C-alpha positions as CSV (number, residue, x, y, z in Angstrom):
1,M,-40.5,-12.3,49.6
2,K,-37.4,-12.5,47.3
3,K,-39.6,-12.4,44.2
4,I,-41.1,-9.1,45.4
5,Y,-37.7,-7.5,45.8
6,L,-36.6,-8.7,42.4
7,T,-39.7,-7.3,40.8
8,L,-39.2,-3.9,42.5
9,A,-35.5,-3.8,41.3
10,L,-36.4,-4.5,37.7
11,A,-39.1,-1.8,37.8
12,A,-36.5,0.7,39.1
13,L,-34.0,-0.2,36.4
14,S,-36.7,0.2,33.7
15,T,-37.5,3.7,35.0
16,V,-33.9,4.7,34.9
17,G,-33.5,3.3,31.3
18,F,-36.1,5.7,29.9
19,A,-35.3,8.8,32.2
20,Q,-33.6,12.0,31.2
21,T,-30.0,12.3,32.3
22,K,-28.1,15.3,33.6
23,I,-24.3,15.3,34.1
24,G,-22.8,18.1,36.2
25,G,-24.3,21.4,37.3
26,T,-27.7,21.8,38.8
27,P,-30.1,18.8,38.9
28,T,-32.6,20.6,36.7
29,I,-32.6,19.3,33.1
30,N,-33.9,20.9,30.0
31,A,-37.3,19.4,29.2
32,N,-36.3,18.8,25.6
33,A,-33.1,17.0,26.3
34,M,-32.5,13.3,26.7
35,L,-29.0,14.0,27.9
36,E,-27.6,17.4,29.2
37,I,-24.1,18.1,30.2
38,E,-23.3,21.2,32.3
39,S,-19.8,22.5,33.2
40,T,-18.0,25.8,33.4
41,N,-14.5,24.3,33.0
42,K,-14.7,21.1,31.0
43,G,-15.9,20.1,27.5
44,L,-17.4,17.2,25.6
45,L,-14.7,15.1,23.9
46,L,-16.1,13.2,20.8
47,P,-14.4,10.1,19.3
48,R,-11.2,11.0,17.4
49,L,-10.5,8.7,14.4
50,E,-9.1,8.6,10.9
51,L,-11.6,8.9,8.1
52,T,-10.6,7.6,4.7
53,S,-12.7,9.8,2.5
54,T,-16.2,11.4,2.6
55,T,-17.7,8.6,0.6
56,E,-16.1,5.7,2.6
57,F,-17.7,4.7,5.9
58,A,-14.4,3.3,7.3
59,P,-13.4,3.0,10.1
60,L,-17.1,2.5,10.9
61,E,-18.8,-0.6,9.7
62,S,-21.4,1.4,7.7
63,H,-22.8,4.9,7.1
64,V,-25.0,5.9,10.0
65,A,-27.1,9.1,9.7
66,G,-26.3,11.5,12.6
67,M,-23.0,10.0,13.5
68,T,-20.5,12.7,14.5
69,V,-16.7,12.3,14.9
70,Y,-13.5,14.3,14.8
71,N,-11.3,13.3,11.9
72,T,-7.6,13.5,12.8
73,K,-6.0,12.8,9.4
74,R,-5.7,14.7,6.1
75,Q,-6.1,12.4,3.1
76,N,-8.1,12.2,-0.1
77,D,-10.9,14.7,0.4
78,V,-11.0,14.9,4.2
79,V,-9.1,17.2,6.5
80,P,-8.8,17.4,10.3
81,G,-12.0,18.6,11.8
82,F,-15.6,17.6,12.8
83,Y,-17.7,15.5,10.4
84,Y,-21.2,14.2,10.6
85,N,-22.7,11.4,8.5
86,D,-25.8,12.0,6.5
87,G,-26.5,8.3,5.9
88,T,-24.6,8.1,2.6
89,K,-21.4,10.1,3.2
90,W,-19.4,12.3,5.6
91,Q,-20.2,16.0,5.7
92,Q,-17.7,18.5,7.2
93,M,-19.0,20.7,9.9
94,V,-17.8,24.2,8.8
95,T,-17.6,27.2,11.1
96,T,-18.9,30.6,10.1
97,D,-15.4,32.0,9.6
98,N,-14.5,29.2,7.1
99,K,-17.6,29.7,5.0
100,A,-16.3,33.1,3.9
101,V,-13.7,31.5,1.5
102,K,-15.7,28.6,0.1
103,F,-15.1,29.4,-3.6
104,F,-12.3,29.0,-6.1
105,Y,-11.5,29.7,-9.7
106,M,-11.7,26.9,-12.3
107,P,-8.2,25.5,-13.1
108,S,-6.9,26.6,-16.6
109,I,-8.6,24.8,-19.4
110,V,-8.5,25.1,-23.2
111,F,-11.5,26.0,-25.4
112,D,-11.1,25.2,-29.1
113,T,-12.6,28.2,-30.9
114,S,-11.2,27.4,-34.3
115,T,-14.6,26.2,-35.7
116,K,-17.9,27.9,-35.4
117,T,-20.8,25.9,-34.0
118,P,-23.2,24.8,-36.7
119,A,-26.7,26.2,-36.5
120,G,-29.0,24.3,-34.0
121,E,-26.0,22.6,-32.3
122,F,-24.1,23.2,-29.0
123,V,-20.6,22.4,-27.8
124,Q,-20.3,20.7,-24.4
125,K,-17.7,20.8,-21.7
126,N,-17.9,19.0,-18.3
127,L,-16.6,21.6,-15.8
128,Y,-16.6,19.2,-12.9
129,Q,-14.7,16.5,-14.8
130,E,-12.2,19.1,-16.0
131,Y,-11.6,20.2,-12.4
132,K,-11.4,16.7,-11.1
133,N,-8.9,15.6,-13.8
134,Q,-6.5,18.4,-12.8
135,F,-6.9,18.0,-9.1
136,T,-6.4,14.2,-9.1
137,S,-3.6,14.0,-11.8
138,T,-0.3,12.8,-10.4
139,G,1.7,13.1,-13.6
140,G,2.7,15.9,-16.0
141,N,4.6,19.0,-15.1
142,R,3.9,19.4,-11.4
143,V,5.8,21.0,-8.6
144,I,4.7,20.5,-5.0
145,S,6.1,21.8,-1.7
146,N,7.9,19.7,0.8
147,N,5.7,17.2,2.7
148,A,2.7,18.0,0.6
149,P,0.4,15.1,-0.2
150,A,0.7,13.7,-3.8
151,E,-3.0,14.2,-4.5
152,I,-4.9,17.4,-4.0
153,P,-8.1,17.0,-2.0
154,H,-11.1,17.5,-4.2
155,F,-14.9,17.5,-3.9
156,P,-16.1,13.9,-4.6
157,S,-19.4,14.8,-6.3
158,A,-20.4,17.2,-9.0
159,T,-23.4,18.3,-7.0
160,D,-21.2,19.5,-4.1
161,L,-20.6,22.7,-6.1
162,Y,-22.4,25.6,-7.8
163,Y,-21.0,26.7,-11.2
164,Y,-20.7,30.3,-12.4
165,V,-19.4,32.0,-15.5
166,T,-18.8,35.5,-14.2
167,D,-17.5,37.0,-17.5
168,Y,-16.8,35.9,-21.1
169,D,-15.9,37.2,-24.5
170,T,-19.3,37.8,-26.2
171,S,-17.7,38.0,-29.6
172,V,-16.6,34.4,-29.3
173,F,-19.1,32.6,-27.0
174,S,-22.9,32.6,-26.8
175,D,-25.9,30.8,-25.4
176,I,-24.0,29.5,-22.4
177,T,-25.9,27.2,-19.9
178,I,-24.6,25.1,-17.0
179,D,-26.6,22.3,-15.3
180,E,-26.4,21.2,-11.6
181,N,-23.7,18.6,-12.5
182,G,-21.4,21.2,-14.1
183,L,-22.1,20.3,-17.7
184,M,-21.8,23.5,-19.7
185,K,-23.3,23.9,-23.2
186,Y,-22.2,26.9,-25.4
187,K,-21.8,28.0,-29.0
188,I,-18.7,29.3,-30.7
189,I,-19.7,32.2,-32.9
190,D,-16.2,33.4,-34.0
191,N,-12.5,32.5,-33.6
192,G,-10.9,33.5,-30.3
193,S,-8.0,35.9,-29.9
194,P,-5.1,35.9,-27.4
195,Y,-7.3,38.3,-25.3
196,S,-10.5,36.1,-25.3
197,I,-11.6,35.2,-21.8
198,M,-14.1,33.0,-19.9
199,N,-14.0,33.3,-16.1
200,I,-15.4,30.2,-14.3
201,V,-16.0,30.1,-10.6
202,F,-16.9,27.2,-8.4
203,V,-18.8,27.8,-5.1
204,V,-19.0,25.2,-2.4
205,K,-22.5,24.4,-1.3
206,E,-23.3,25.0,2.3
């Protein structure tokens, strides 16, 4: 008789293990949900931890696609907020309001226009590397506000950004192209003047 009771108990536990679960509210659960939480005065509190950077899985043991956490510390290229893991790195979960300001101008860089580009050749400049060099540099003539971190957070991969040249001096530059990694090719067709310009804008990918 004891064996029968034990068999029935194991069968019940097996059924519960694969059943849908509803917490709070009415007993009716959405047919598409494995877990549903219903409340009018309480929320869901996800794990709060300190991420090291978007490319490091720490404090986890590895990258896990679909993992979602709330990062509590600002360091390297992570800021406080929700992040999910895509299996290779952490991606920030950005609200609609924050998406409105996801662009910035290229830091100041120098173009040598003293020599015209020979026929059939191009000059190259890596826009992402120029940006990264200036955002990660800790030397030089820098001034920072009180309590600001020594290193400016930056995007860790060239493909995190779109690259635009919104305007340029057509009497100095020509045949400008930019690939997905921010490598710009161009030609110098004449010497630049103090008024020569090239406006470069970075846009953060959604």
